Structures are given as C-alpha cells and as structure tokens.
C-alpha positions in Angstrom: -105.6 70.2 1.6 -108.9 71.1 -0.5 -112.3 72.9 -0.7 -115.3 70.9 -0.5 -117.3 72.4 -4.0 -121.0 70.8 -4.9 -124.3 70.3 -3.4 -123.9 68.6 -0.5 -121.5 69.8 2.0 -121.0 68.7 5.3 -118.1 69.1 8.5 -117.0 66.6 10.3 -114.7 63.5 9.7 -114.7 60.3 7.2 -111.8 57.9 7.7 -109.0 60.1 7.8 -110.1 63.0 6.1 -111.9 65.6 7.9 -113.9 68.4 6.9 -114.4 71.6 8.3 -115.0 75.5 8.4 -112.3 78.0 8.9 -113.4 80.7 11.3 -115.1 83.5 8.9 -115.4 81.7 6.3 -118.5 79.8 4.6 -115.8 77.6 2.7 -115.5 74.0 4.1 -112.1 72.7 3.9 -111.1 68.9 3.6 -107.8 67.5 5.0 -105.9 64.0 5.2 -104.0 62.8 7.5 -104.2 62.4 11.2 -102.2 65.2 13.6 -98.9 64.5 15.8 -99.9 61.9 18.8 -100.1 63.1 22.2 -96.9 61.7 23.2 -95.1 63.2 20.5 -96.1 66.8 21.2 -95.0 65.9 24.7 -91.7 64.7 24.6 -90.4 65.6 20.7 -88.3 68.7 20.8 -90.2 69.9 17.8 -93.2 71.1 20.0 -91.0 72.7 22.2 -92.6 76.1 22.0 -95.7 74.2 21.8 -95.2 73.0 25.1 -94.2 75.9 26.1 -97.8 77.9 24.7 -99.8 75.6 26.2 -98.3 75.6 29.8 -98.3 79.2 29.8 -102.3 79.0 28.5 -103.3 76.4 31.0 -101.5 78.7 33.6 -103.9 81.8 32.4 -106.8 79.7 32.0 -106.3 78.8 35.9 -105.7 82.0 37.2 -109.0 82.9 35.1 -110.7 80.2 37.2 -109.3 81.5 40.2 -110.2 85.0 39.8 -113.8 84.2 38.8 -113.8 82.0 42.0 -112.7 84.9 44.2 -115.7 87.3 42.4 -118.3 84.2 43.3 -117.9 84.7 47.4 -118.5 88.8 46.9 -121.7 87.7 44.2 -123.0 84.0 44.9 -126.0 84.6 43.0 -124.3 86.3 39.9 -122.9 84.6 36.6 -119.9 85.5 35.9 -119.6 84.2 32.0 -115.7 86.3 31.2 -113.4 83.4 31.8 -112.8 83.7 27.7 -111.8 87.1 27.7 -110.6 87.0 30.5 -107.8 84.2 29.3 -106.9 86.4 26.3 -106.0 89.8 29.0 -104.1 87.2 31.3 -102.2 86.0 27.7 -101.0 89.5 27.2 -99.7 90.1 30.6 -97.7 87.2 30.8 -96.1 88.2 27.1 -95.2 91.6 28.8 -93.0 89.6 30.9 -89.3 89.7 28.7 -87.2 88.4 31.7 -88.9 84.7 32.7 -88.3 81.6 30.3 -90.7 80.7 28.4 -93.4 78.3 29.3 -92.9 79.5 32.9 -93.6 83.5 32.8 -95.6 84.4 35.8 -98.5 87.0 35.6 -97.3 89.8 37.2 -100.1 91.8 38.6 -98.1 93.7 40.5 -96.5 95.3 37.3 -99.3 95.0 34.4 -102.6 94.6 36.3 -103.7 98.0 34.8 -104.3 95.7 31.5 -107.4 94.9 33.4 -109.0 98.3 33.7 -111.9 98.6 31.6 -112.6 94.9 32.0 -116.7 93.9 31.7 -117.6 90.9 33.9 -120.3 90.6 31.9 -119.1 91.2 28.4 -122.6 90.3 26.5 -124.2 93.0 28.7 -121.6 95.8 29.3 -122.2 98.2 32.5 -122.5 101.5 30.3 -124.4 100.4 28.2 -126.9 101.6 31.2 -125.4 102.9 33.0 -124.5 107.0 31.5 -122.8 108.5 34.6 -118.9 107.9 35.2 -119.0 107.5 38.7 -115.6 108.8 40.4 -113.6 106.7 43.2 -111.1 108.1 46.2 -108.7 106.5 48.9 -107.9 107.7 51.8 -104.2 108.1 52.6 -104.0 105.3 54.5 -106.0 103.3 51.4 -107.7 101.2 54.1 -111.5 103.0 52.8 -112.0 102.9 48.8 -115.2 105.5 47.8 -117.5 104.8 44.9 -119.4 108.3 44.8 -121.8 109.6 42.3 -123.3 113.0 43.5 -126.7 114.0 42.3 -127.2 110.7 40.3 -131.1 110.6 38.3 -131.7 106.9 37.5 -134.5 108.7 34.9 -131.1 110.8 33.2 -128.2 108.1 33.7 -129.8 104.4 33.8 -131.1 102.8 30.7 -133.3 100.7 31.9 -134.2 98.3 29.4 -135.3 95.4 31.4 -138.4 96.5 33.0 -137.4 96.9 36.4 -138.5 98.9 39.2 -136.1 98.6 41.6 -131.7 99.0 41.1 -129.0 99.1 43.2 -124.9 99.3 42.8 -122.8 96.9 43.8 -119.0 97.9 44.9 -116.2 95.0 44.6 -112.8 95.4 45.9 -110.2 92.7 44.5 -106.6 92.3 45.3 -104.3 90.5 43.8 -100.7 88.9 43.8 -98.9 87.6 41.1 -99.5 84.5 40.0 -96.0 82.6 39.7 -94.3 79.4 38.9 -93.5 77.1 41.5 -90.3 75.2 40.6 -90.7 73.0 43.8 -94.3 72.1 42.9 -93.7 72.4 39.3 -97.2 74.4 38.7 -98.3 77.6 39.1 -100.1 79.0 42.1 -100.3 82.8 43.6 -97.3 83.7 45.0 -96.2 83.4 49.0 -99.7 81.0 48.4 -101.6 84.5 49.6 -104.9 83.7 47.9 -107.1 87.2 46.6 -109.2 88.8 48.8 -112.9 90.3 47.9 -114.8 93.0 49.9 -117.8 94.0 48.9 -120.4 96.3 49.5 -124.4 96.7 48.7 -125.9 99.7 48.5 -129.8 99.5 49.2 -132.5 98.9 46.5 -133.8 101.9 44.6 -137.3 102.7 43.6 -136.9 104.1 40.0 -137.8 108.1 40.0 -136.9 111.5 38.8 -135.2 112.7 42.1 -131.6 113.3 42.5 -129.0 111.0 44.5 -125.9 111.4 46.0 -125.0 108.0 45.6 -121.7 106.6 47.7 -120.1 103.1 48.5 -117.5 102.9 51.1 -115.7 99.6 51.8 -113.3 98.6 54.3 -110.5 96.9 52.8 -108.9 93.7 55.0 -106.0 95.4 57.2 -102.7 93.5 55.0 -104.0 95.3 52.1 -103.3 98.9 54.0 -100.1 98.1 53.2 -97.6 98.7 51.3 -96.8 96.0 49.2 -95.3 95.9 45.7 -96.3 92.3 44.6 -99.9 93.2 45.3 -102.7 94.9 43.2 -106.0 95.6 43.5 -108.9 96.0 41.0 -112.0 98.3 41.9 -114.9 96.9 40.6 -118.4 99.1 39.7 -121.5 97.1 39.6 -125.1 96.7 39.5 -128.4 95.1 38.9 -131.8 95.3 39.2 -134.9 93.6 41.1 -138.8 93.0 41.6 -141.0 93.1 43.9 -141.2 89.5 45.7 -143.1 87.6 48.5 -139.6 88.1 50.8 -139.2 91.4 49.8 -137.1 92.9 46.8 -135.5 90.3 44.8 -132.5 90.6 42.1 -132.7 88.9 38.8 -129.4 87.5 38.5 -129.5 87.8 34.5 -129.7 91.6 35.0 -125.8 91.9 36.1 -123.5 94.4 35.0 -120.4 95.4 36.5 -116.8 96.7 35.0 -114.1 97.0 36.3 -112.8 100.7 36.7 -109.2 100.6 37.9 -106.9 98.2 38.0 -103.3 98.7 40.3 
C-alpha cells in the first residue's frame, strides 16, 4: 500500500494496481493485488465470519425493501429514499440479539422496534424542520383506533413553508411489523408465520395557509387482527405531511415536498 503523490492524480485501476480515496481523505491510495475470489469467500473456513455478515446484511436489506414496499401502498405517489438509513437501524436491531446463531439472527421488532422511533422517512427533508408542533397520539382501550391530535394548530406559527405552496395536508400511517426471521427449511429470511406487514393510512383534507387556529385530528381504524394482543407484532406510528398547489383537477400534492417521521414504535 502506498500514497500517490505528484501533480497528476486519478482513481481507478491499472493492471493489478488500484487507486482509490479513503472516506474523509483527499489522499489517493495505491494498492496492488486482487481480493479473494467469490468461491473462496463462499467456501473457505477463513471467511466464515464474512459469510455470516453478508447473510445478515442481506437480510436487513431485504427487510428494508419489504418495509418500503408496504409504505408505497399507503403513499403510492411519494418517493421514500431511506433504504441505507433503514438498513443501518435494522443492523443495530440484529446486533442486539445475543441468542441466535450468527448469520441467522432474526430482526426482532417484537423486542427492539423502539429503535425505529424518530426515524425519518425522507432523511434529506426532516419533518420537524418544517413542522414545529409536536403532535400527541393515543389509542383506545381495545387498541382499535389510533388518534393523532394537534389542538390549536396554526400554520403561520407551527409550519415553516419554505416551498412557496399555498396548501398543506397531514398524513397518518400505522404499519404493523412482525419479526423477520431465518427459515431453516427455506434457507432464507421472511416474516414470521408469513404475516406480511399491514398498513393503515389517513389523509387530512387540504388546508389553505392562513392565520387560523385549527384542532387537527387524524384517526386510523386498525385491522381486526391488530387489535388482538400479539407479542410478535409491533406497530410504527408515522406522521407525515405534504404540500400542494392548485391544478386543473383541483389541489395536487407535490411529492418532492413530502416529509414523514416515525413518532412511535412499539
């Protein structure tokens, strides 16, 4: 390994020498030789830990894709570019499991879903950079209805409208998450008991920016199977909002302005 000096600097590969920058540095590193072959990584005892890490990383990536696919059902016109950030959180959930065998450890939402609290669905546009009002939420005794409430909400005070839009609306989402576990029979990860995540969504009506106080209220009626006590299923409560403009067919949402955040998980 060496550092490339001189006036001509580049990255890439010449023969068996690679030229690359390290993260957080402007120095170009030169390194000779090729890495281990795919077959070696797949079969050699020396790469057993590598295979375990690859298996669990792939599980987190697959789980992230499934969660985002479920959210697309609720938010079909909204881009949710949080894959890498979600994989990182799921890895932390896996690492909390000290009982499972490495390479096959489950993603136990039943125990560690709270790690997703505060997760931004659109990391580059955090929700509470524009929404300065902290909502409250509650569930009925039978857990069949979740209510988001913001009494006395005033957009001129609680909403930073940096998009120049004249309209706004709120989105309430509940997403159920079973544990994501390794199946020895199928030799792959999947939802426990084949129970896919379920999504419930409510959109508020469109509101015009003005100086009126409003009692904002969103209520979501949960599916019947989510009202039952189930130790292996946890719910994410998500609050989102989007901005809109007047179009020929009425008010139209601008998907690039969507903000959304997990306000509770458990």
